[in-house]
C-alpha positions as CSV (number, residue, x, y, z in Angstrom):
1,X,125.1,79.6,78.6
2,X,127.6,79.7,81.5
3,X,128.1,83.2,82.9
4,X,131.4,83.2,84.7
5,X,132.5,86.8,84.1
6,X,133.2,89.2,87.0
7,X,133.7,92.8,86.2
8,X,135.6,95.6,87.9
9,X,133.2,98.5,88.3
10,X,135.8,100.4,90.4
11,X,139.0,99.0,92.0
12,X,136.9,98.0,95.1
13,X,133.4,97.4,93.5
14,X,132.9,94.3,91.4
15,X,129.9,93.3,89.3
16,X,128.9,89.7,90.2
17,X,125.6,89.7,88.5
18,X,123.9,87.2,86.1
19,X,123.2,87.5,82.4
20,X,119.9,85.8,81.4
21,X,119.8,85.5,77.7
22,X,116.9,83.0,77.6
23,X,114.1,84.9,79.4
24,X,111.2,85.6,77.1
25,X,108.9,87.7,79.3
26,X,109.6,89.5,82.6
27,X,107.0,89.6,85.4
28,X,104.6,88.3,82.8
29,X,103.8,91.9,81.7
30,X,106.7,92.7,79.3
31,X,108.7,91.1,76.5
32,X,112.4,90.7,76.9
33,X,113.6,90.1,73.4
34,X,117.2,91.1,74.4
35,X,117.2,89.1,77.6
36,X,118.1,90.8,80.9
37,X,120.6,90.9,83.7
38,X,120.3,90.6,87.4
39,X,122.9,93.0,88.6
40,X,124.6,92.2,91.9
41,X,127.7,94.0,93.3
42,X,130.4,93.2,95.8
43,X,132.1,96.0,97.8
44,X,135.5,95.0,99.0
45,X,135.7,97.2,102.1
46,X,136.9,96.8,105.6
47,X,133.5,95.3,106.2
48,X,132.5,93.4,103.1
49,X,129.1,94.0,101.6
50,X,126.9,92.8,98.8
51,X,124.4,95.0,97.0
52,X,121.4,93.0,95.8
53,X,121.3,89.3,95.2
54,X,120.0,87.6,92.0
55,X,117.1,85.5,90.8
56,X,117.0,82.2,92.8
57,X,117.4,79.9,89.8
58,X,120.9,81.2,89.2
59,X,122.2,80.3,92.7
60,X,125.1,78.0,91.6
61,X,126.5,80.6,89.1
62,X,126.1,83.4,91.6
63,X,127.7,81.5,94.4
64,X,130.7,80.7,92.2
65,X,131.2,84.4,91.6
66,X,130.9,85.2,95.3
67,X,133.4,82.6,96.3
68,X,135.9,84.0,93.7
69,X,135.7,87.5,95.3
70,X,135.4,86.6,99.0
71,X,134.8,83.9,101.6
72,X,131.0,84.1,101.9
73,X,131.1,83.8,105.7
74,X,133.0,87.1,105.8
75,X,130.2,89.1,104.2
76,X,128.9,91.4,106.9
77,X,126.2,93.3,105.1
78,X,123.7,92.6,102.3
79,X,122.0,95.7,101.1
80,X,118.7,95.3,99.3
81,X,117.5,98.4,97.6
82,X,114.3,96.5,96.6
83,X,113.0,93.1,97.5
84,X,111.3,91.9,94.3
85,X,112.5,88.2,93.9
86,X,114.8,89.1,90.9
87,X,116.8,91.1,93.5
88,X,116.3,89.1,96.6
89,X,115.8,85.6,95.3
90,X,119.1,84.3,96.6
91,X,119.2,86.2,99.9
92,X,118.2,83.1,102.0
93,X,120.8,80.9,100.3
94,X,123.5,83.5,101.0
95,X,122.4,83.9,104.6
96,X,122.9,80.2,105.2
97,X,126.5,80.7,104.3
98,X,126.8,84.1,106.0
99,X,124.6,83.7,109.1
100,X,126.2,86.7,110.7
101,X,125.4,89.1,107.9
102,X,123.1,92.0,108.5
103,X,120.4,92.6,105.9
104,X,120.0,96.4,105.2
105,X,116.8,97.9,103.7
106,X,114.0,100.3,104.2
107,X,111.3,99.5,106.7
108,X,109.0,98.2,104.0
109,X,111.8,96.0,102.6
110,X,112.4,94.4,105.9
111,X,108.7,93.7,106.5
112,X,108.4,92.1,103.0
113,X,111.5,90.0,103.7
114,X,110.0,88.5,106.8
115,X,107.4,86.9,104.6
116,X,109.9,85.9,101.9
117,X,112.8,84.4,103.9
118,X,112.1,81.3,106.0
119,X,115.1,81.7,108.4
120,X,115.8,84.3,111.1
121,X,118.2,87.1,110.0
122,X,119.8,90.2,111.5
123,X,118.5,93.4,110.0
124,X,119.1,97.1,109.9
125,X,116.3,99.5,109.0
126,X,117.6,102.6,107.2
127,X,115.8,105.8,106.1
128,X,116.7,108.9,104.1
129,X,120.2,110.2,104.9
130,X,121.2,107.3,107.2
131,X,124.8,106.0,106.7
132,X,126.6,102.8,107.2
133,X,130.3,102.7,108.0
134,X,132.1,99.8,106.2
135,X,135.4,100.6,107.8
136,X,137.2,102.4,105.0
137,X,134.0,103.2,103.0
138,X,130.7,104.8,103.7
139,X,127.2,104.0,102.3
140,X,124.5,106.6,102.4
141,X,120.9,105.7,101.8
142,X,118.4,107.7,99.7
143,X,114.7,107.0,100.0
144,X,113.1,106.4,96.5
145,X,109.7,104.8,97.3
146,X,107.5,103.5,94.6
147,X,110.2,103.0,92.0
148,X,108.5,100.7,91.5
149,X,107.7,99.1,94.9
150,X,107.1,101.0,98.1
151,X,110.3,99.6,99.6
152,X,112.7,101.1,97.1
153,X,115.8,103.1,98.0
154,X,119.1,104.1,96.4
155,X,122.5,103.4,97.9
156,X,125.4,105.9,97.5
157,X,129.0,104.7,97.9
158,X,130.6,108.0,98.9
159,X,134.3,107.3,98.4
160,X,133.9,105.6,95.0
161,X,131.1,108.0,93.9
162,X,128.9,105.0,92.8
163,X,125.1,105.2,93.0
164,X,123.3,101.9,93.1
165,X,119.7,102.6,91.8
166,X,118.1,99.2,91.5
167,X,115.3,99.4,88.8
168,X,115.8,103.1,88.1
169,X,117.6,103.9,84.9
170,X,117.9,100.2,84.0
171,X,116.8,98.2,81.0
172,X,116.1,94.6,80.1
173,X,119.2,94.3,77.8
174,X,121.7,91.5,78.0
175,X,125.1,91.5,76.2
176,X,128.6,90.1,76.9
177,X,129.8,93.6,77.7
178,X,128.1,95.3,80.7
179,X,129.1,99.0,80.4
180,X,127.0,101.5,78.5
181,X,129.9,102.7,76.4
182,X,130.6,99.2,75.1
183,X,127.2,97.8,74.4
184,X,125.2,98.4,71.2
185,X,122.6,101.1,71.2
186,X,119.7,100.0,73.5
187,X,117.5,103.1,73.6
188,X,114.5,101.1,72.5
189,X,114.9,98.8,75.5
190,X,115.6,101.7,77.9
191,X,112.4,103.5,76.8
192,X,110.3,100.3,76.8
193,X,111.5,99.5,80.3
194,X,110.7,103.0,81.5
195,X,107.2,102.9,79.9
196,X,106.2,99.6,81.4
197,X,107.9,99.6,84.8
198,X,108.5,103.2,85.8
199,X,106.2,105.6,83.9
200,X,103.2,105.1,86.2
201,X,105.4,106.3,89.0
202,X,106.7,109.4,87.2
203,X,106.1,111.8,90.1
204,X,108.2,109.6,92.3
205,X,110.9,109.5,89.7
206,X,111.1,113.3,89.6
207,X,111.5,113.4,93.3
208,X,114.3,110.8,93.3
209,X,116.1,112.6,90.5
210,X,115.9,115.8,92.4
211,X,117.6,114.1,95.4
212,X,120.5,112.7,93.3
213,X,121.3,115.9,91.3
214,X,123.7,117.3,93.9
215,X,125.8,114.1,94.0
216,X,129.2,114.0,92.3
217,X,128.4,110.8,90.5
218,X,131.1,108.8,88.8
219,X,128.8,106.0,87.6
220,X,125.3,104.5,88.2
221,X,125.2,100.8,89.0
222,X,121.7,99.7,87.8
223,X,119.7,96.7,88.8
224,X,119.1,95.5,85.2
225,X,121.0,96.1,82.0
226,X,124.2,98.1,81.3
227,X,126.2,99.8,84.1
228,X,126.2,103.6,83.3
229,X,129.7,104.9,83.5
230,X,129.7,107.2,80.4
231,X,126.1,108.1,79.6
232,X,124.5,108.2,83.1
233,X,123.7,111.9,82.9
234,X,122.0,111.5,79.5
235,X,119.8,108.6,80.8
236,X,118.9,110.5,84.0
237,X,117.9,113.5,81.9
238,X,115.9,111.2,79.6
239,X,114.1,109.7,82.6
240,X,113.2,113.2,83.8
241,X,112.0,114.2,80.4
242,X,109.9,111.1,80.0
243,X,108.4,111.6,83.5
244,X,107.5,115.2,82.8
245,X,106.0,114.4,79.4
246,X,103.9,111.6,81.0
247,X,102.7,113.7,83.8
248,X,101.8,116.6,81.4
249,X,99.8,114.2,79.1
250,X,98.2,112.2,81.9
251,X,96.4,114.9,83.7
252,X,92.8,113.8,83.0
253,X,90.4,116.3,81.6
254,X,87.8,117.4,84.1
255,X,85.1,116.4,81.7
256,X,86.4,113.4,79.8
257,X,84.5,110.1,79.7
258,X,85.8,106.9,78.1
259,X,83.3,104.4,76.8
260,X,85.4,101.3,76.2
261,X,83.6,98.3,74.8
262,X,83.8,95.0,72.8
263,X,80.8,94.1,70.6
264,X,80.3,90.7,69.0
265,X,77.3,91.6,66.7
266,X,77.2,95.4,67.1
267,X,74.6,95.4,69.9
268,X,77.0,96.6,72.6
269,X,78.5,99.2,70.2
270,X,75.0,100.6,69.7
271,X,74.5,100.7,73.4
272,X,77.7,102.7,73.8
273,X,76.5,105.2,71.2
274,X,73.2,105.8,72.9
275,X,74.8,106.1,76.3
276,X,77.2,108.6,74.9
277,X,74.3,110.7,73.6
278,X,72.8,110.7,77.1
279,X,76.1,111.8,78.6
280,X,76.3,114.7,76.2
281,X,72.7,115.7,77.0
282,X,73.7,115.9,80.7
283,X,76.3,118.6,79.8
284,X,77.5,119.4,76.3
285,X,80.9,120.4,77.7
286,X,81.7,116.7,78.5
287,X,84.1,115.1,76.1
288,X,83.0,111.6,75.3
289,X,85.3,109.1,73.7
290,X,84.0,105.7,72.5
291,X,86.5,103.0,71.8
292,X,86.2,99.5,70.4
293,X,89.0,97.9,72.3
294,X,88.8,94.4,70.7
295,X,92.0,94.8,68.6
296,X,93.3,98.2,70.0
297,X,97.0,98.1,71.0
298,X,97.3,98.0,74.8
299,X,99.4,101.2,74.7
300,X,96.6,103.0,73.1
301,X,94.0,101.7,75.6
302,X,96.3,102.8,78.4
303,X,96.6,106.3,77.0
304,X,92.8,106.5,76.9
305,X,92.5,105.4,80.5
306,X,95.1,107.9,81.5
307,X,93.3,110.8,79.8
308,X,89.8,110.1,81.1
309,X,88.4,110.9,84.5
310,X,85.3,108.7,84.1
311,X,85.0,105.2,82.5
312,X,82.2,103.0,81.3
313,X,83.0,99.4,80.2
314,X,80.8,97.4,77.9
315,X,80.8,93.8,76.9
316,X,78.4,91.1,75.6
317,X,78.0,88.0,77.8
318,X,79.5,85.0,76.1
319,X,79.6,81.7,78.0
320,X,78.5,83.5,81.1
321,X,81.6,85.6,81.1
322,X,83.0,88.8,79.6
323,X,85.7,88.7,77.0
324,X,89.5,88.7,76.9
325,X,90.0,92.4,75.7
326,X,88.0,93.5,78.8
327,X,90.3,91.5,81.1
328,X,93.2,93.1,79.4
329,X,91.7,96.5,80.1
330,X,91.3,95.6,83.7
331,X,95.0,94.8,83.8
332,X,95.8,98.3,82.6
333,X,93.7,100.1,85.2
334,X,96.1,101.4,87.8
335,X,94.5,101.9,91.2
336,X,97.2,104.3,92.2
337,X,96.4,106.5,89.1
338,X,92.7,105.7,88.6
339,X,91.4,105.4,92.1
340,X,88.1,107.2,92.6
341,X,87.3,107.7,88.9
342,X,83.5,107.4,88.3
343,X,82.8,104.1,86.5
344,X,79.9,101.9,85.3
345,X,79.2,98.8,83.2
346,X,76.9,97.9,80.4
347,X,76.4,95.2,77.8
348,X,74.2,93.1,75.6
349,X,73.3,89.5,76.3
350,X,71.2,86.6,74.9
351,X,70.4,83.9,77.5
352,X,72.2,85.3,80.5
353,X,73.8,88.6,81.4
354,X,76.7,88.0,83.8
355,X,79.2,90.2,82.0
356,X,77.8,93.5,83.3
357,X,78.0,92.3,86.9
358,X,81.5,90.9,86.4
359,X,82.7,94.2,85.1
360,X,81.0,96.1,87.9
361,X,82.6,94.0,90.6
362,X,86.0,94.2,89.1
363,X,85.9,98.0,88.7
364,X,85.0,98.1,92.4
365,X,87.9,95.9,93.3
366,X,90.2,98.2,91.3
367,X,89.1,101.1,93.6
368,X,87.0,103.0,91.1
369,X,83.9,104.9,92.2
370,X,81.2,102.6,90.6
371,X,77.7,103.7,89.8
372,X,76.0,100.5,90.7
373,X,73.3,98.8,88.6
374,X,75.0,98.6,85.2
375,X,72.8,98.5,82.1
376,X,72.0,95.2,80.5
377,X,70.1,94.8,77.3
378,X,68.8,91.6,75.9
379,X,70.0,91.3,72.3
380,X,69.3,94.4,70.2
381,X,68.5,97.6,72.1
382,X,65.0,98.4,70.7
383,X,63.3,101.7,70.8
384,X,62.2,101.6,74.4
385,X,65.7,100.5,75.5
386,X,67.2,103.4,73.5
387,X,65.5,106.0,75.7
388,X,66.6,104.0,78.8
389,X,70.2,104.0,77.6
390,X,70.2,107.7,77.0
391,X,68.7,108.2,80.5
392,X,71.4,106.0,81.9
393,X,74.0,108.1,80.1
394,X,72.4,111.3,81.3
395,X,72.4,110.0,84.9
396,X,76.1,109.1,84.6
397,X,77.0,112.5,83.1
398,X,75.2,114.4,85.9
399,X,76.8,112.3,88.6
400,X,80.2,112.9,87.0
401,X,79.7,116.7,86.9
402,X,78.5,116.7,90.5
403,X,81.6,114.7,91.5
404,X,83.9,117.1,89.6
405,X,82.3,120.1,91.3
406,X,82.6,118.5,94.7
407,X,78.8,118.3,95.2
């Protein structure tokens, strides 16, 4: 579908973004059943500026829009609030037409761009509170790191009272109309986007919201989805609410262990149960949750990971490997959130026992504090193994308590 529309955000700010109706998944990790948009903006000031570019595959369409609002060679500044390729993908193409343009971003953003852009470019590093004079308009920059990359910032156009927030307050939602008061209800997309992209960084979201509260905002120009000209306050408030709820629920219990496993014939499940008994023997105050994750929804697995402060992962060895649900669990472990949690591996095997070692090494790579020497049991855990499994659990429980007490 040809996307030729240009929209007036204010008399001097135009939306020159792209609608992508056909995208099925975004960054591999999330569905986009409503499509998405790559929001890019042109500021018609004394010194012309572009806020964000678009995904590289849409260069021809985006260039057509740029040429309809300005001579590309006259663009003096390109502001990148975030350098993920859906925002920076056409930067190099634009710079070839505007070689004198200065790329504006945080220090992290400019460092990332050095590895993403193959041609030299002029740059301006900005930090919290810095301003950029566009002649008759002023941009002020607000540091918003980890929303959701370390390079993120917001840009405040003072005279027009427009706040450009990149991924914050956005959604993967694509319709012909681009303003929040003209599109159908998209709360499900907004919440899903927050949950997948921003929720793990809720403490940074609260800090960013605190910074923008004093601003006399007219509208919020997001990086994806509708432009917020009528309901921006509601969506900022919702983002704050979701962040606080997540942080309140995600504080791990001091004595909460998760035993997550898959079990082909019930052997690994039995191992989990015996290990759990041993952990409880170490200290009856420890809360032990066992979870067969084979068919468990990923959101439920993530909630369990969030609540626990220690983790054991179990799997049988099949074809000298662990199983897909375990790899999905690995994808949910967030080193920013879970770093340092005590962890260990266990599993049943028949002819070889590689799964336990694979799990152990992966947990190490994910920055967990691994109790080395995971427990492997050949086939069914018979009587002698049961005592060993309980002892393994007791050892894990005692080490967990010592870690919690700072011993």
